[in-house]
N, C-alpha and C positions, 0 to 999 in steps of 0.2 A: 377522403381515406389519403394514405402516404403509403409509398411505396412498402416501407419497413409495418404496416398495420398488420394483422393475422387476423384471422377471419376465425370464430369459433363457431359453435352449434355443429348441429348434426343435419344427413339432408339424405332424398331419398336417391337409389341407384338400384338400376336394372344390373343382375350378375347373375353366372351361372356356375357350380362347380363337375357339373358333367355334361356333357353331351347330352343335345334331347332337349326340345323345348318346355317338358315337364319338368326342368328342371331347375328353369329357369325362376327366380324370386325377388321382390320388388324391396329392396333391404335399407334400411337405417346407419348408415354407416356416418363417420363426424367429414366435414367440409374439409376438403385440403388444401394447404396451405404451400403458394407458389415459394418454389426453390430458387434458387440465384438462374437467370434467363427465362425465365417461367414468367405467364400469367396465369390467373384465375380468373375463368370466365364463367359469368351466371347464363346455364342453357335455357336458350331461349327455344327452340325448335331442333329436334332430328327427324330424317328422312330416311326413310327406308330402303336398302337394295334387294336384289334376288342372290344378292348375295348374304343376305342375314338368314335365311333356308339352310345355304351350306357350312355356314358354321352353326351354327345353333343345331339343327337336324341332322348334319351327315358328320362328324367328327368333325366340325376346325376345333375344337377345343384343345388343346393339347398335353393338360395337366400342367404342374407346379403348382408354387405356394400358392399366388395369386388366382384371386376367383377373375374369370374372363366378363367384362364385359362389353357389350356386341353394341355392332352399329356404329359407323364412322364418320357420316354426315351430320356436322354440326353446325347450325349459328346462333353468337349470345352476344354480351357483352362482357370484355373487359372492365373487371372490378376491383382490382388488388394487380401489382405485381412484382417480381420479386426484382432482387439486385442486379445490376445488368442489363435491364430489357430497355431498348432504342426504339424495338419498329413500333410496342403500342403504347401507348397511357390509355388512365382509366378511363371509362366512359367509351370505347371505341367499339364499332359494330364488326365481329369480324366473323369468320367460317375457316371450317377444319381442311385442310390440304390432305386429302383421301394416305396418299405416299407421304410418311411424315417426310424421310429425306431427301427424296428426291425436288432438288430445286430448279436444277435446268438439265439439259442435254440427253445420253443418252440415259435411258432409265439403269441403278444399281443392278447387280447381280444376282442378290438376296434385297429385296423390298421391304421394306417394316411397313404394315398397315393398319391403320385405326381399327379397332375391332373386333383383332386375329393376333397379330404378333404381337403389339403393344394393345394394350386399353383403349375402350371405347368410348364412346358420347354418352351414354343412354342414360345421366346424372344431374340433377340438377346445377351441378357443379363437375369443373373439371380443370385440373391445371395442365397445361400443357405449355413446351419448349415456345419460344415468340417463333421459332423458326417453324414453326407446323401451322402456320394463323399468314390467312389475309382479310385484307379488311375488305366489307361485304360492302353488295351494290349498293348505292343510293334510291335507286327505285324501288324496291321489292323490301318487304315489311321479315321480319324472320322466318316465317314462316316459307316463302317463297325462295329466300335467299340458301335456307337452310337445304334444297332439292340440286343447287352446284354442284357441288364437290366431286360427286362418282360421275351421275348419267350423266349431265351437262359436261361435263369434262372429256367425258368417252369421247362422245360427238362434236366439241371441241379437236377434239387431239384428232381426231381420224377425221376430219374434214378440213378444217384449216390451218394446222399446225401442219398437218402431214401428206391431207390430198391437196392441199391447194384448192379449192372449192372457188368456182368462176360461175360468173352468171351465165346462164345458158346449158348449164350443166343439166345431169338428171341424175338425182339420189332414190337409191332402192335403200326402202327398210323395211324393215320384217315385224310384226306384232305391233304394240300400243301400249306398252311397257312407258317410263320415263324415258326412256335412251331413246324409243323410235318416234315421240311426239316434240319433246327438243330438236328432235333431228328436223322436224316436219316444217319446227317454226323456223329454227337458225338458217335453212339452209330454202324456203322460201323467200326470207329478209333479205338474204344474201342476193338473191335475182333467181334459184335457180324450179327445176323443173322435181315434185317429188313423186313418189309412187311407190305406196305402204301395201305391202301385201301382212292379209289378216286372217282367221276363219272366224270374227263376227262380223256380219254383215251392218248392224248396229252403229260398231263403232266404226268402222269404215265409213260409214254417213258422216259421223262427229270427228273423224279425221281432215277429211275435205272440207270441213268448217272451218278448220286452223291450216287450211293452206295446202294440200296434198292436192295435188292437178288427179292421182286419180288412184282408185283402190283395188287390187285385185281376192279375191276371195280364197285362197287357200285349198278349200275343203272342196268347194266347184270347182275350181282351173289347178287343180296338184302342181300340171306342169308348168307353173307359174312363169317360168324363164320364158315361155314361148310368149306370151304376151306381153314382157315387159320388151321382147323383142319387135315384136309388132308397133306396142304405140312409140316403138324409138328408129321406127320404120328400117329396120333390121340390126340397128347396129350394137345398140347392146346400152347397159347404164353405165357412167363413168366411174361413178362411185354406189358401192353396194356393202350395206351397213351389215355384217353375217350376224346375227344375234341366235340364231337355233344352233349351228351347229352337225354334226356328222355326218347325211348324208344329204342336206340339203345344203350345205356348202359345194355338195357339184349342183346343182341347180345354179347356184349364184356363177357360178365359173361357166357355165355353158349362158348366163344372159349378163356380163359384164362386155363391156365396149374396147375394143382394141385400146393396149395402152391405158384402162382404166384401172381401177382399187380396191381391192375386195378388204374391205375389214374387218376384219376377226375379233368378235366382238364375246359373242354369248356360245351359252353349252347345254341349251334345253333338251337336247336329245343328244347329249355326254361329251365326254372328252377326246373322242375320236373320231376321224374322219378317213373315208375312200373314194375316191373318186378316179376318174380320167382326166388327166392332167392334158390330153392336148390340149381342148381348147383355152387351156392357160397360155401353152407355146406357142396356138397359134394368135395367139390377141398381144401375146407379151402382158400383160396383164398383174400388175402384183398380187399378192395377198402379203397383209401386213397383220403382223398382232398387235391388240392395242390394249394394253393395262390402265387405264383409267388417263393420269397423266401429271405434270411436273409442275409446281409451285407457280414458273412462271408462264403455262399456259392459263391456271388458272385465276391468274392478274388481269390477265389480257383478254377470256371471258367474261370476267365480272367489267371491267370496261367496255367489252360488248351490250353485254347487257342491258347497262345504260343507256348504254347508246341509241340503240335497235329499240327500247323499252321494250322487249321481251319480257312478259308474262308465266313460267313454267305450268303447264298444266296440273291440277294437284285433285285427285280424285275425292281424299276425306282426311280428314284431320280428328287425332284421337286423342287422349289424356294420356298423363303420365301411365294413369293405374290401368290403360287399356291396351298396353303392351300386347301383352297374346288374341287380343282380338281384330289388332292391325298385321297381326302375322297371320291368321288366318284368311284375312282379303289379300293377302298377298299371295293367298295360295290360289286363290278365285282371279288371281289376275285381273289388278286394276288399271282402268283407266287413265296414266301417266301417274303422278307420282303417290303415294303413301306417308304423311307426316307423324310423328309424335308433338305437340304441342306441350311445351313444359313448363315457359312460362308464359301469360298473354305478355 
């Protein structure tokens, strides 16, 4: 192939023109052609995030002349390049950066993200600016690599980029989705002790197998913050990944160690929170909002995945045509990531 070659033919792509998963359609559309500065990627796999439910089911589509293509996390192979492309050659294995314009430093005021403000990646081919991509890890196939751009990068930003995780520290994470399980794997590999809060006894047993030191059943122990304090001899956790939001943030505030950090990530209990601020004042803890991360962080994450031989936990893999079934699985709460295999 040469940069000037244009690919003809059609491809399959999931899209929607109204909010609500009943409006999803698997359409036959033309294969895009890479414009100057763009690369054409043959998609191998796409992983799902809780965000897909928000975008598809809860009014994430804002209208406009173009159909919304959902999902943000993609791995694939460059099969053609547009004029002026310098970062990638044909044959390069790549993954997509969730926030397209955030390369480094503080986040932009109005960030754009794949599968929301810009078209997503749930298609057999996508044409994207080369700046929106990074090289895929060498130690993962397409299915594994597709899980990194959102969930794993969120963990990397919270614990490494901003948190400065050190061996011997205590990390608390909540639930057993993709973010929590990657947190268990990364933090354990870095020599930290991980405590997982979950409402499923079977899943708590499985996170111990991944390296978690302790599991707390939040239904049996609703005041889970007291158990965290007991397990840390009254000191509290150095890092808490707050994935629930709402009233749960107050429990995290009571469980954090002096000078610790609460990374505010999830909104399972809503977009608002109200809690007593005295514990935070007394501990001088930090509450840090986390919105995935920048491209440099994703590149550093890829290097760490290769160096540490981390293998993301994947609950199930679905073919492209069964995307609605994967969404139903997402409703039930997977153990780890759900992936759509677009191409072998």
